[in-house]
N, C-alpha and C positions, 0 to 999 in steps of 0.2 A: 800372333799379335794381331792380323789382319782380320781374322775369324772374329774374334772377340769384338774389334772395334766396329765392324761394320754389324754386327748382331746389337750392340748398343746403339748404334744409328737407327736401322730399325726399329728398335722397340720405341726408340723416340728421345735419347738422351740427346742434348743440346751440345753441338758439335763447337760452341763458342761459350760454353762454360770453361772456366779457369778448373786448372786443377795444379801441379806439381811448381812451384816457384810462380806461379802466375801465368802461367801459359795455358794456351787452350789446344786443343787437341790437333789443331795444323802444328802449333809449336812445337808438341812433342813428336808427331811423325817426322817433322823434318829434322830435330836434335838426333832423332835415330836413323836418318836419311833413306826414310820406307817411302818409296816414289808411289806403289800402289796405293799406300793410304792418303797419301798427300793428293794423290789424281782422284781419289773417290770423296774426300775432303772438297776439292775445289769446285766438284760438279754440284755440291751442296752451296755452295758463292758464301763460303764462308770469308770472314774478313782475312785480306791477303796481308795488309799492313799491320794488322794490329798490335801493341805495343804490352808487353808483359809488365805488370808494375812494379815486378821484384828487381829485374835485371835492365829494365829499359829498352828490350830486346825485340826485334820482328821476329816471325819466322824464316825469314831469308837470314837475319843475323844468328838464329839457333843453328840452322844448316852449317854456315862458316862455324860456329863454337863447336858443334858437333861433331864438326870431319877432323878435328884436331884432339879436340879431349873425348870423346865418345867412340868414334868410329867403329860402330856397330857392324856385327858379322853380317856380309852382305848387302851392307849398305849402297845406298847408291846418290851419294852426295852431290854428284856433277848433274843427275838427272832430276834432283830434287830442284837445284839452282834454276837449272836451263826451264823446267816445267813452270814455276814461280815468277818467273821473271816474262815468259811467255802468258804468262796470265794476268801481268801487270804490276809483280810487285817492285817498290822501288827500291831499286840499288844506291840511289845517292844520299839516303838516308844513313843516319850514323846505324852500326849494329847493335848496338848495346848504349846505355845511359852514361857512360863515361865517354862518351861520343867518337869512338874506335871505329873507321871505315869497315865494310865489309872484307875487303879484302886484309887489313889487319887484324880482324877476327879469324881469319883463315891463316895466321900468322903460323909456319909450322908445315902446311899442307900444300905445298905449291904446285899440285894440281888443281885444287878448287882456288886459289890465287889465281890462275891463270883462265880456269872458269869464268871467274868475276872481269877479268881483265878483258876477256872475249866478248864481254858486254858490254864494257864501256866505263868498267870501276877503276878508279884509282886506289 
């Protein structure tokens, strides 16, 4: 996955273009818990609090929800969350258009809920 994404970026694909469910490449990398791709995209200064038009979620919200409903093999959701917050992602905003908090979005994954709480999320 990383090699294909890096090639697309090198070929000039727009990392802020919308794809599945209106998410950007950062949304998808967060959904997958793919820290190396998140790092690569953050280095390109992509918008970190972009809200998708389908679910009303930020990349951080997609990471929270993906940690419960996707759980990709080899995923590093804690690393993704820590890195996004270090880069300035807002943890106080709703995780989706229904107004669920980041902790609520991670309901079913206590490790991820603890990571959000460690950063001050309620």
